[in-house]
C-alpha positions as a Markdown table, in Angstrom:
| # | Residue | x | y | z |
|---|---|---|---|---|
| 1 | Met | -0.3 | -0.2 | 0.4 |
| 2 | Leu | 1.4 | 3.7 | -1.1 |
| 3 | Leu | 1.6 | 5.4 | 2.2 |
| 4 | Lys | -0.7 | 9.0 | 1.8 |
| 5 | Thr | 1.1 | 11.7 | 3.6 |
| 6 | Asn | -1.3 | 14.3 | 2.7 |
| 7 | Leu | -4.7 | 14.7 | 4.7 |
| 8 | Asn | -6.6 | 16.0 | 2.1 |
| 9 | Asp | -5.9 | 12.8 | 0.3 |
| 10 | Ile | -6.8 | 10.8 | 3.3 |
| 11 | Tyr | -9.9 | 12.5 | 4.4 |
| 12 | Ala | -11.6 | 12.2 | 1.0 |
| 13 | Pro | -14.0 | 9.3 | 2.3 |
| 14 | Ile | -15.6 | 12.2 | 4.4 |
| 15 | Asp | -14.9 | 15.4 | 2.6 |
| 16 | Gly | -18.6 | 16.6 | 2.3 |
| 17 | Asp | -18.9 | 15.7 | 6.2 |
| 18 | Leu | -15.2 | 17.9 | 6.9 |
| 19 | Lys | -16.9 | 20.9 | 4.6 |
| 20 | Leu | -20.3 | 20.8 | 6.7 |
| 21 | Phe | -18.0 | 20.5 | 10.2 |
| 22 | Ser | -16.1 | 23.7 | 8.9 |
| 23 | Glu | -19.4 | 25.8 | 8.0 |
| 24 | Gln | -20.5 | 24.4 | 11.4 |
| 25 | Leu | -17.4 | 25.9 | 13.2 |
| 26 | Lys | -17.6 | 29.4 | 11.3 |
| 27 | Glu | -21.1 | 29.6 | 13.1 |
| 28 | Ala | -20.4 | 28.6 | 16.2 |
| 29 | Leu | -17.6 | 31.5 | 16.4 |
| 30 | Val | -19.9 | 34.0 | 15.3 |
| 31 | Ser | -20.4 | 36.5 | 17.6 |
| 32 | Thr | -21.6 | 40.3 | 17.6 |
| 33 | Asp | -18.4 | 41.1 | 19.9 |
| 34 | Pro | -15.6 | 43.1 | 18.0 |
| 35 | Leu | -12.5 | 41.9 | 19.9 |
| 36 | Ile | -14.0 | 38.1 | 20.1 |
| 37 | Cys | -14.7 | 38.5 | 16.2 |
| 38 | Gln | -11.0 | 39.4 | 15.6 |
| 39 | Ile | -9.9 | 36.7 | 17.4 |
| 40 | His | -12.2 | 34.0 | 16.0 |
| 41 | Ser | -11.2 | 35.4 | 12.3 |
| 42 | His | -7.3 | 34.8 | 13.4 |
| 43 | Leu | -8.2 | 31.1 | 15.0 |
| 44 | Leu | -10.2 | 30.4 | 11.6 |
| 45 | Ala | -7.0 | 31.6 | 9.7 |
| 46 | Met | -5.0 | 29.4 | 11.9 |
| 47 | Ser | -7.1 | 26.0 | 10.9 |
| 48 | Gly | -4.9 | 22.9 | 11.4 |
| 49 | Lys | -5.2 | 19.2 | 10.4 |
| 50 | Phe | -8.8 | 19.2 | 12.2 |
| 51 | Leu | -7.7 | 15.3 | 13.0 |
| 52 | Arg | -9.8 | 15.0 | 16.1 |
| 53 | Pro | -12.9 | 15.5 | 14.5 |
| 54 | Ala | -11.9 | 13.7 | 11.3 |
| 55 | Leu | -11.8 | 10.8 | 13.6 |
| 56 | Thr | -15.1 | 11.3 | 15.2 |
| 57 | Ile | -16.8 | 11.5 | 11.9 |
| 58 | Leu | -15.0 | 8.6 | 10.7 |
| 59 | Cys | -16.3 | 6.4 | 13.8 |
| 60 | Ser | -19.6 | 7.6 | 13.2 |
| 61 | Lys | -19.8 | 5.8 | 9.9 |
| 62 | Ile | -18.9 | 2.5 | 10.9 |
| 63 | Glu | -22.0 | 1.3 | 11.0 |
| 64 | Gly | -22.5 | 2.5 | 7.7 |
| 65 | Lys | -25.1 | 5.3 | 8.5 |
| 66 | Glu | -25.2 | 9.0 | 8.0 |
| 67 | Asn | -25.5 | 10.9 | 11.5 |
| 68 | Pro | -26.0 | 14.8 | 11.3 |
| 69 | Arg | -24.6 | 15.3 | 14.6 |
| 70 | Ala | -21.2 | 14.1 | 14.1 |
| 71 | Ala | -20.4 | 17.3 | 12.7 |
| 72 | Arg | -21.9 | 18.8 | 15.5 |
| 73 | Leu | -20.2 | 17.4 | 18.2 |
| 74 | Ala | -16.5 | 17.4 | 16.2 |
| 75 | Val | -16.9 | 21.0 | 16.1 |
| 76 | Ala | -17.1 | 21.0 | 20.1 |
| 77 | Ile | -14.3 | 18.8 | 19.8 |
| 78 | Glu | -12.1 | 21.5 | 17.9 |
| 79 | Leu | -13.3 | 24.0 | 20.3 |
| 80 | Ile | -12.0 | 22.2 | 23.3 |
| 81 | His | -8.4 | 21.4 | 21.5 |
| 82 | Thr | -8.4 | 24.9 | 20.4 |
| 83 | Ala | -9.1 | 26.0 | 23.7 |
| 84 | Thr | -6.3 | 23.9 | 25.3 |
| 85 | Leu | -3.5 | 25.1 | 22.6 |
| 86 | Ile | -4.8 | 28.8 | 23.6 |
| 87 | His | -3.5 | 27.9 | 27.3 |
| 88 | Asp | -0.7 | 25.9 | 26.2 |
| 89 | Asp | 0.8 | 29.4 | 24.5 |
| 90 | Ile | 0.5 | 31.1 | 27.5 |
| 91 | Ile | 2.2 | 28.8 | 29.4 |
| 92 | Asp | 4.8 | 28.3 | 26.8 |
| 93 | Asp | 5.3 | 32.1 | 26.2 |
| 94 | Ala | 4.9 | 30.6 | 22.6 |
| 95 | Asn | 4.6 | 33.6 | 20.0 |
| 96 | Leu | 4.0 | 31.1 | 17.1 |
| 97 | Arg | 1.2 | 28.9 | 16.2 |
| 98 | Arg | 0.8 | 27.3 | 12.9 |
| 99 | Asn | 3.1 | 29.6 | 11.3 |
| 100 | Met | 1.2 | 32.7 | 12.4 |
| 101 | Pro | 1.1 | 34.5 | 16.0 |
| 102 | Ser | -0.5 | 33.1 | 18.6 |
| 103 | Ile | -3.4 | 34.6 | 20.5 |
| 104 | Tyr | -1.0 | 35.2 | 23.2 |
| 105 | Ser | 1.3 | 37.1 | 21.1 |
| 106 | Lys | -1.1 | 39.1 | 19.6 |
| 107 | Trp | -3.6 | 40.1 | 22.2 |
| 108 | Gly | -1.2 | 39.2 | 25.9 |
| 109 | Ser | -1.9 | 36.7 | 28.6 |
| 110 | Glu | -5.2 | 38.5 | 29.9 |
| 111 | Ile | -7.2 | 38.2 | 26.9 |
| 112 | Ser | -5.9 | 34.7 | 25.8 |
| 113 | Ile | -6.7 | 33.7 | 29.3 |
| 114 | Val | -10.5 | 34.2 | 28.4 |
| 115 | Ser | -10.7 | 33.6 | 25.1 |
| 116 | Gly | -9.5 | 29.9 | 26.1 |
| 117 | Asp | -12.2 | 29.7 | 28.5 |
| 118 | Tyr | -14.5 | 31.3 | 26.2 |
| 119 | Leu | -14.1 | 28.4 | 23.4 |
| 120 | Tyr | -14.2 | 25.9 | 26.3 |
| 121 | Ala | -17.5 | 27.5 | 27.5 |
| 122 | Lys | -19.3 | 27.1 | 24.0 |
| 123 | Ala | -17.7 | 23.5 | 23.1 |
| 124 | Phe | -20.0 | 22.9 | 26.3 |
| 125 | Leu | -23.0 | 24.8 | 25.0 |
| 126 | Val | -22.3 | 22.7 | 21.9 |
| 127 | Leu | -22.3 | 19.4 | 23.9 |
| 128 | Ala | -25.5 | 20.8 | 25.4 |
| 129 | Asp | -27.5 | 20.9 | 22.3 |
| 130 | Leu | -26.4 | 17.7 | 21.5 |
| 131 | Gly | -29.4 | 16.7 | 24.4 |
| 132 | Asp | -27.2 | 13.8 | 25.1 |
| 133 | Pro | -26.3 | 12.8 | 28.9 |
| 134 | Trp | -23.8 | 10.1 | 28.1 |
| 135 | Ile | -21.6 | 12.8 | 25.4 |
| 136 | Asn | -22.6 | 15.2 | 27.9 |
| 137 | Gln | -20.6 | 13.0 | 31.1 |
| 138 | Thr | -17.9 | 11.9 | 28.2 |
| 139 | Phe | -16.4 | 15.1 | 27.4 |
| 140 | Ala | -16.7 | 17.1 | 31.0 |
| 141 | Ala | -15.0 | 13.9 | 32.2 |
| 142 | Cys | -12.5 | 14.3 | 29.1 |
| 143 | Ala | -11.9 | 18.1 | 29.9 |
| 144 | His | -11.0 | 17.3 | 33.4 |
| 145 | Val | -8.7 | 14.8 | 32.5 |
| 146 | Ile | -6.9 | 17.2 | 30.6 |
| 147 | Cys | -6.5 | 19.9 | 33.0 |
| 148 | Glu | -5.3 | 17.3 | 35.6 |
| 149 | Gly | -2.5 | 16.3 | 32.5 |
| 150 | Glu | -1.6 | 20.2 | 32.4 |
| 151 | Met | -0.9 | 20.4 | 36.3 |
| 152 | Lys | 1.0 | 17.5 | 36.3 |
| 153 | Gln | 3.2 | 18.5 | 33.4 |
| 154 | Ile | 3.9 | 21.8 | 34.8 |
| 155 | Glu | 4.6 | 20.2 | 38.2 |
| 156 | Lys | 6.9 | 18.0 | 37.0 |
| 157 | Arg | 8.8 | 20.4 | 34.8 |
| 158 | Lys | 12.7 | 20.5 | 35.3 |
| 159 | Ser | 12.3 | 16.9 | 36.5 |
| 160 | Phe | 13.9 | 14.9 | 33.5 |
| 161 | Leu | 14.4 | 12.0 | 35.7 |
| 162 | Ile | 10.7 | 11.6 | 36.4 |
| 163 | Ser | 9.8 | 7.2 | 35.3 |
| 164 | Glu | 8.6 | 6.7 | 32.0 |
| 165 | Ala | 5.4 | 5.8 | 33.2 |
| 166 | Glu | 4.7 | 9.0 | 34.9 |
| 167 | Tyr | 5.3 | 10.8 | 31.5 |
| 168 | Leu | 3.2 | 8.2 | 29.8 |
| 169 | Asp | 0.3 | 9.0 | 32.1 |
| 170 | Ile | 0.8 | 12.7 | 31.5 |
| 171 | Ile | 0.5 | 12.3 | 28.4 |
| 172 | His | -2.6 | 10.4 | 28.0 |
| 173 | Gln | -4.3 | 12.8 | 30.0 |
| 174 | Lys | -3.2 | 15.8 | 28.4 |
| 175 | Thr | -3.5 | 14.6 | 24.5 |
| 176 | Ala | -4.6 | 10.6 | 24.2 |
| 177 | Ser | -7.6 | 11.7 | 26.2 |
| 178 | Leu | -9.2 | 14.1 | 23.8 |
| 179 | Phe | -8.1 | 11.5 | 20.6 |
| 180 | Gln | -10.2 | 8.8 | 22.7 |
| 181 | Ala | -13.5 | 10.4 | 23.6 |
| 182 | Ala | -13.4 | 11.8 | 20.0 |
| 183 | Cys | -13.5 | 8.5 | 18.9 |
| 184 | Met | -15.7 | 7.1 | 21.1 |
| 185 | Gly | -18.2 | 9.9 | 20.7 |
| 186 | Gly | -18.3 | 9.1 | 16.7 |
| 187 | Ala | -18.7 | 5.3 | 17.5 |
| 188 | Tyr | -21.7 | 6.2 | 20.0 |
| 189 | Leu | -23.1 | 8.2 | 17.7 |
| 190 | Ser | -23.1 | 5.5 | 15.1 |
| 191 | Gly | -25.5 | 3.3 | 17.4 |
| 192 | Thr | -22.8 | 0.9 | 17.1 |
| 193 | His | -22.8 | -1.7 | 20.1 |
| 194 | Lys | -20.9 | -0.7 | 23.2 |
| 195 | Ala | -17.8 | -3.3 | 22.4 |
| 196 | Asn | -17.1 | -1.2 | 19.3 |
| 197 | Ile | -17.4 | 2.2 | 21.5 |
| 198 | Asn | -14.5 | 1.0 | 23.6 |
| 199 | Leu | -12.3 | -0.7 | 20.5 |
| 200 | Leu | -12.5 | 2.7 | 19.0 |
| 201 | Gly | -11.6 | 4.4 | 22.2 |
| 202 | Glu | -8.6 | 1.9 | 22.6 |
| 203 | Tyr | -7.6 | 3.2 | 18.9 |
| 204 | Gly | -8.2 | 6.5 | 19.5 |
| 205 | Arg | -6.1 | 6.6 | 23.1 |
| 206 | Asn | -3.6 | 4.4 | 21.5 |
| 207 | Leu | -3.1 | 7.0 | 18.3 |
| 208 | Gly | -3.1 | 10.0 | 20.7 |
| 209 | Met | 0.0 | 8.6 | 22.8 |
| 210 | Ala | 1.5 | 7.9 | 19.5 |
| 211 | Phe | 1.2 | 11.4 | 17.9 |
| 212 | Gln | 2.7 | 13.0 | 21.5 |
| 213 | Ile | 5.6 | 11.0 | 21.5 |
| 214 | Val | 6.5 | 11.5 | 17.9 |
| 215 | Asp | 5.2 | 15.9 | 18.4 |
| 216 | Asp | 7.7 | 15.4 | 21.2 |
| 217 | Cys | 10.6 | 14.1 | 18.6 |
| 218 | Leu | 9.6 | 16.8 | 15.9 |
| 219 | Asp | 10.2 | 19.3 | 18.9 |
| 220 | Leu | 13.8 | 18.2 | 18.8 |
| 221 | Ile | 14.3 | 17.6 | 15.0 |
| 222 | Gly | 11.9 | 19.4 | 13.4 |
| 223 | Glu | 11.7 | 22.8 | 11.5 |
| 224 | Thr | 9.5 | 26.0 | 12.0 |
| 225 | Lys | 8.1 | 26.2 | 8.7 |
| 226 | Arg | 7.4 | 22.8 | 8.8 |
| 227 | Leu | 5.7 | 22.6 | 12.6 |
| 228 | Gly | 4.4 | 25.7 | 12.6 |
| 229 | Lys | 5.8 | 26.6 | 15.7 |
| 230 | Thr | 9.2 | 27.4 | 17.1 |
| 231 | Pro | 11.4 | 23.8 | 17.9 |
| 232 | Gly | 13.1 | 23.8 | 21.2 |
| 233 | Leu | 10.3 | 24.8 | 23.4 |
| 234 | Asp | 9.8 | 21.4 | 25.5 |
| 235 | Ile | 13.6 | 22.0 | 26.5 |
| 236 | Thr | 13.5 | 26.2 | 26.5 |
| 237 | Lys | 10.7 | 25.5 | 29.4 |
| 238 | Asn | 12.4 | 22.4 | 31.0 |
| 239 | Asp | 9.1 | 19.9 | 29.8 |
| 240 | Val | 9.6 | 16.3 | 30.3 |
| 241 | Thr | 9.4 | 14.7 | 26.9 |
| 242 | Leu | 10.4 | 11.0 | 26.1 |
| 243 | Pro | 13.5 | 11.6 | 24.0 |
| 244 | Leu | 14.6 | 13.8 | 26.5 |
| 245 | Leu | 14.0 | 10.8 | 29.3 |
| 246 | Tyr | 15.7 | 8.4 | 26.7 |
| 247 | Leu | 18.9 | 10.6 | 26.4 |
| 248 | Phe | 19.4 | 11.5 | 30.2 |
| 249 | Gln | 19.1 | 7.8 | 31.2 |
| 250 | Ser | 21.8 | 7.0 | 28.5 |
| 251 | Leu | 24.2 | 9.6 | 30.2 |
| 252 | Gly | 26.5 | 9.0 | 33.1 |
| 253 | Asp | 26.0 | 10.4 | 36.6 |
| 254 | Ala | 28.5 | 13.7 | 35.5 |
| 255 | Glu | 27.7 | 14.2 | 31.9 |
| 256 | Arg | 23.9 | 14.0 | 33.1 |
| 257 | Leu | 23.9 | 16.4 | 36.0 |
| 258 | Ala | 26.3 | 18.6 | 33.9 |
| 259 | Leu | 23.7 | 18.6 | 31.4 |
| 260 | Leu | 20.7 | 19.4 | 33.8 |
| 261 | Ala | 22.2 | 22.4 | 35.0 |
| 262 | Glu | 22.9 | 23.5 | 31.5 |
| 263 | Val | 19.3 | 23.0 | 30.8 |
| 264 | Gln | 18.5 | 24.7 | 33.9 |
| 265 | Asn | 20.2 | 27.7 | 33.4 |
| 266 | Asp | 19.3 | 28.4 | 29.7 |
| 267 | Gly | 17.2 | 25.8 | 28.0 |
| 268 | Leu | 17.7 | 27.7 | 24.7 |
| 269 | Glu | 21.5 | 28.1 | 24.8 |
| 270 | Ala | 21.4 | 24.1 | 25.1 |
| 271 | Phe | 19.2 | 22.9 | 22.8 |
| 272 | Glu | 21.5 | 22.3 | 19.9 |
| 273 | Lys | 23.7 | 20.3 | 22.0 |
| 274 | Ile | 20.7 | 18.0 | 23.4 |
| 275 | Lys | 19.7 | 18.1 | 19.9 |
| 276 | Thr | 23.2 | 16.5 | 18.5 |
| 277 | Leu | 23.1 | 14.1 | 21.7 |
| 278 | Ala | 19.6 | 12.9 | 21.2 |
| 279 | Val | 20.6 | 11.8 | 17.4 |
| 280 | Gln | 24.2 | 10.0 | 18.7 |
| 281 | Lys | 22.2 | 8.3 | 21.5 |
| 282 | Lys | 19.6 | 7.2 | 19.4 |
| 283 | Ser | 17.2 | 8.3 | 21.8 |
| 284 | Ile | 14.8 | 10.1 | 19.2 |
| 285 | Ala | 15.0 | 6.7 | 17.8 |
| 286 | Met | 14.0 | 4.6 | 20.8 |
| 287 | Ala | 11.0 | 7.1 | 21.1 |
| 288 | Met | 9.8 | 6.9 | 17.9 |
| 289 | Arg | 10.3 | 3.0 | 18.5 |
| 290 | Lys | 7.9 | 3.7 | 21.0 |
| 291 | Ala | 5.2 | 5.6 | 19.0 |
| 292 | Asn | 5.3 | 2.6 | 16.5 |
| 293 | Glu | 4.2 | 0.3 | 19.2 |
| 294 | Tyr | 1.6 | 2.5 | 20.1 |
| 295 | Ile | 0.4 | 2.8 | 16.4 |
| 296 | Glu | 0.5 | -0.9 | 16.3 |
| 297 | Arg | -1.7 | -1.1 | 19.0 |
| 298 | Ala | -4.1 | 1.7 | 18.0 |
| 299 | Val | -4.4 | -0.6 | 14.4 |
| 300 | Ala | -5.0 | -3.9 | 16.4 |
| 301 | His | -8.1 | -2.4 | 17.4 |
| 302 | Leu | -9.6 | -1.9 | 14.4 |
| 303 | Ile | -9.3 | -5.4 | 13.2 |
| 304 | Pro | -12.7 | -6.8 | 14.7 |
| 305 | Ile | -14.4 | -3.6 | 13.2 |
| 306 | Lys | -16.5 | -4.0 | 10.2 |
| 307 | Asp | -14.3 | -3.4 | 7.1 |
| 308 | Ser | -15.2 | -0.4 | 5.1 |
| 309 | Asp | -13.8 | 2.4 | 3.3 |
| 310 | Tyr | -13.9 | 4.3 | 6.7 |
| 311 | Lys | -12.1 | 1.9 | 8.6 |
| 312 | Lys | -9.4 | 1.6 | 6.0 |
| 313 | Thr | -9.7 | 5.7 | 6.3 |
| 314 | Leu | -8.7 | 5.0 | 10.0 |
| 315 | Ala | -6.0 | 2.8 | 9.3 |
| 316 | Leu | -4.4 | 5.7 | 7.0 |
| 317 | Val | -4.9 | 8.1 | 9.6 |
| 318 | Ser | -2.5 | 5.8 | 12.1 |
| 319 | Asp | 0.0 | 5.7 | 8.9 |
| 320 | Tyr | 0.2 | 9.4 | 9.0 |
| 321 | Cys | 0.5 | 9.6 | 12.5 |
| 322 | Ala | 3.3 | 7.6 | 12.7 |
| 323 | Asn | 5.2 | 9.1 | 9.7 |
| 324 | Arg | 4.3 | 13.1 | 9.8 |
| 325 | Val | 7.1 | 15.5 | 9.4 |
| 326 | Cys | 4.6 | 18.8 | 11.0 |
């Protein structure tokens, strides 16, 4: 099978659904307030991969039925995701997002905090309109878990010697939980049985774990233009990532302590040194192997699902996440 690296090609079976999603996203961001309109126009111009909405729509079709509520759920999920990005940029002091100025860099921390809160509130209004207690409970729990993960990550900053299990717990909460909920929500709307909802949830969770590990690797070796953000932020902010954990584990005590001191003193200056060491010590390759293990687990959870173009597309999405360069 020829690997598809262009998401537009991968998304072809749901092209119409994504157009409906985009229209409804624009409608959800309409406001009579001039400042909110400016911010939302900027957000729409920064639009990303729409990976989580696509997963929701794909999972909503596994029983071969159309469900008009899937696009609406996808809107709520994208609003939650965007809210987390706005807050992340404040926490990380990040000026660039998707090759454009971040909301934080354009409007400052105070407006950005409230903008993120506004999108969270809007997301839960959209969810409430769906009128389903299971959906409301699932995504309220997911938002709760995301916030817990963010707090844990901040708490563990500068703790480059935490265990791999602690790191994996953080990325499960911060990233994989929304992938999981997106897939489960779509599957739930399809009318499929509980076993399939759980299978697709596990597909999403494992995919989200892989996605974040690859993202952590790209922060070391990626380019600004491709990433749409400045590489090296994890080191600058002293965030723990899997390739960095593997790197520090590979060093002797003296070398590890010296490098830790450099990172904690000035992460930006230490970035190039760490980048070189991470390649030499194969810590990036080790992290990518771990990401591929999660991809394999994700695809394995698709096996019992009934064959369809949508199931094939879910497998293609996993290939894309494993091999992406941005």
